[in-house]
N, C-alpha and C positions, 0 to 999 in steps of 0.2 A: 591532295586530300590527306589531312593529318589523322593519325590514329590516336584515339583517346588513351591516356595513360591508364595502366591497370590499377585497380584499387590497392591502397597501401594500408593493410590492417593495423600495423604498428602506429602510423600516424592517426588513424581513425580512433584507436583506443586511447591515445593521448588526448585527443579532442574530447572524447566522452568523459574522461577523468576530469578535465577542466570544467565541463558543464556540470558534473556532479559536485565539484568543489564549490562552484559559484552558487548552485541552486539548491543543493540538498542540505546545506548548512550542517546541522548536528549529525545527520545520518552519514555524511561524508566521513566523519571521524570513526563511526562505527564500521563502515565498509573498509576503512583503511586497516582494520584489524585482520582482514582476510588475507590468506596466503595468495600468491599468484599460482595459476592464472585466474582463479576465482574472483580475485579482487577486480581486475580489469573487466571481467565478464559482467560483474554487477554494475560497474560504471556504465557500460554500454546499455544494459537493460534499463538502468535509471534514465539515461539520456533519451532513450526511446519513449519511456513513459512520460517524461517531462514534455517531449514534443506532443504526445497525444493529449495531455492536459492543456497545453498552451493553445491547441487548435480550437478549443471550445471555451476557454476562459477569457477570451478578449472581450472587453466591456462593449456592450451594445451589438455584438455580432448577431446576424440574422440566423435563426435556428437551421434554416435550410442550407445556408452557406456552411455553417459548422458541420452539418451532416455530410455535405459534399466533401469537406476537408477530411473527415474521419474516413470516408470510403476511399479517398485518394491515398491516405496513409495505409489503409488496409491493402490496397492493390500494390503499392510500392514496396510494402513489407513482404508480401508474397513473392514479388519478383526478386527482391534482394536475397531472400532465403533460398531462392532457386538459383542464385549465382549471378543475378543480372542487376546488382546495385550500381548506381552511378558512382564513378570513382570519387567525385567531389562531395557526395553525401556521406559524410563521415559517420553519422549516427547509424545509417543502415549498413554501411560497410562494417562498422563495429559489431552490429547485431548479427550479421552473417558470420563473422569470426566466432562469435559466441556459439551460434548454432552448429558450426563446423566442429568446434572443440567438445561441445557437451551434448549435442543432439537434443536440444530442447524442442518439444512438440509445438508446432505452430499454432495449434488450436487454442493454447493459452493466451497468445497474443490476440487472437480473434475475440476471445471471451472478454478481455479487458476493453477492447474497442466497443463491443456490444454493450458493456456497462456504461461507457461514455454516451452512447446513443440513448440509453434509458434516461440519463440525466437531461439530454436535450429535449426529450418529449415532455418533461415535467411529470413524469409518471409518479403516482402515489402507490402505496402498498397497503392492501386491505388486510392481509394476514402476515404473520411472521414468516410463514413458508415463502411467501413472495419476497419479503425483505431478505431472507437468508439466501435466496437465489441471486439477488442483486449483489449482496456482499460476496458471494462466491465468484461472481464475474469480475468485480472490480479489485478484490483484494486476495481471495484464495488463489486466483489464477497466478498472481504475482508470487505467492507463497510456493506454489508448485514449481514455478520457474526457478525460484531461489534454491530449493532443495535439489532440483535437477543439476544445478551448477555445483552446489556444495558437495553433493554426494550423500547417499544414505545406504544403510545395510539391512533394512527391514521393510517388508511390504506394507506395513501400517503407516509409513511416513507420509505418503501422499494425502491420505484421509485426515491425518492429524494436521497437516499443513493447511488443509481446507478449514478445519476448525480454528486454527490460529489465525488465519486471515479474517474469519468471521469476527473473532474476538477483537482484533485491531480495528476493523471497520465499524463495529458497533460502538467502540470507544470514540472513534471519530465522529460518528453520527450524534452521540450524546454531547460531545464537546461543542459541536457546531450547530446545535439545535437552533439557538436564537438567531444566529446569522442566516441559516438556511431558511427559517421561518419568515424572516423579514424579506428574503428574496423570493418568497412564494413557493418554497420547497419544504415538505415535511416527509421525512423518511420513516419515522416510527409508525408502526402498523395502526391503521384506522380501528381495527377490532380492539386494540388495547385502550384507545381513547373511549370507545363506546362502552367497554366493560367497566371503566372507572367513572363513567358519566362526566367526561371532561372534554372540553373544547380545546383545540390546539392553541387558540388565542388566549384561553384562560391560563394554560400552562406558561405560555410566553410571558404573560403579565403577572404570573404567580398570584392569581386572584384568590385561590383557595389553598393556602399553604399546606394544610393537612392532606387534602386530596391530591394536590400536586406532588407532595413528598412521597406518598404511597405509590403513586404512578411511576415516579422516577426510580424508586427503590426497586420495583419489579424490573425495569429496564437495566439497571445497574447489575442486579443479580443475574440476569440472563447473560449479559456480557461476561461477567465473572465466570459463569459456568463453562463458557467456551475456553477461557484461559485454563481452567482446571482440566477440561477434557483433552486439551492439546498438550498438556504438560509433558507427557512421555516423548514428544517430538525432540526435546532438547538433548536426549541421549541417543537418538537414532541417526543423527547426521554426522558427517565427517568431523572428528574431534577438533581439527584445526579451524573449522568454521563455526563451532559452537559459541565462542565469545561474541561474534557478531549477532547471532540469533538471540543470544541472551540480552545483549545491550538493547537491541531494537524492541524486543518484547518488554523488557523491564521499563523502558521509557513509557510505553503506552500503558502498561499495567499500573504503574505508579500514578499516571494521569487519571486512570479510572479510580484509583484510591482517593485522589484529591476530590474528584467529583462526588464520590460516595460520602465523604466527610461533610461536605457542604453543598448539597444538590441545588440549593436556591441560587448559588453563585453562577450557575450556568445561564441565568436569565438577567444577569447584571449588565450585560453589554460588554463585559471584559472577558476575553477568551481565557479559559482555564489552561494553565501550562506549567511545566516545570521550569524552575529557574536555570540560568546558564550553569550555576554552581552544581545544582542537582544533576544536570546532564553530564557535566564534566566528571563528577564522582562516579557516575555509572560507567562512563567510558574507561576511567582509570581501573575500575573493578574488573571490567571486561578484559582489559590488557593484562591484568594480573592472572586472570584465568587462562589467557593465552600463553603466558610464560610457564604456567604449571604444565599445560599440555605439552609444550615444546620440551620441557625437562623430562617428562615422562617418556617421550619418544627417543631421547638421547641414549 
């Protein structure tokens, strides 16, 4: 009887880096700005999140099967963080290494998986409070994981990370409204549509430009308010990790700015995005910020 080889964290983290390089696209270059060991830790977290997304994103997958896959990942994640990861499962071995180094609370991984289950059920949100809870699960949980790895020196940081996650997720929801609507999902609160006497289909087809414009302006302003509320977070985390947070936030915030300038474009069928040049400039600016921080520490 042969004995299984022990997990190899170094090999696992290299695997997670490759997953991030292939799948995260522009975020990979933002994460590269991090110092070690935070950089490798975020690669592992991204690889785990990518696995969770892929479990439910398969075209035509039965919701019950997707639910079973999510619960299987939940169980295997709990086992991995308890030190029982299979040596050949590099994503979970890498995640265990992250938890060992940074003591990331496991409940935030549970919250993200709970958000995935919300998507599977096709749940709609009657109020903004309900939508905010969904955003907290799928995005703020990741934000708290990130600052746990980056390090922070103020007790306000976790709550500000929650607000930053909500800002980013609301931006995502606006950007993807047309695509989600056509797939049978509407994330924006039903109470907002009722208040503006607007049907979701009318917004999708931009049937009443004035009414649609007023409705979207309210949604954009709400998202912007969470960027403003979370702004102090940028100065509370480890200075060497601030360029990455700045780059990731700036990409989404400028995307919201594009939406704000031409809201009707959301319904054109073409996803609103930053150009590769715009993203490259942001990353270069973030690198410059990183060099300033390093010089100050010398």
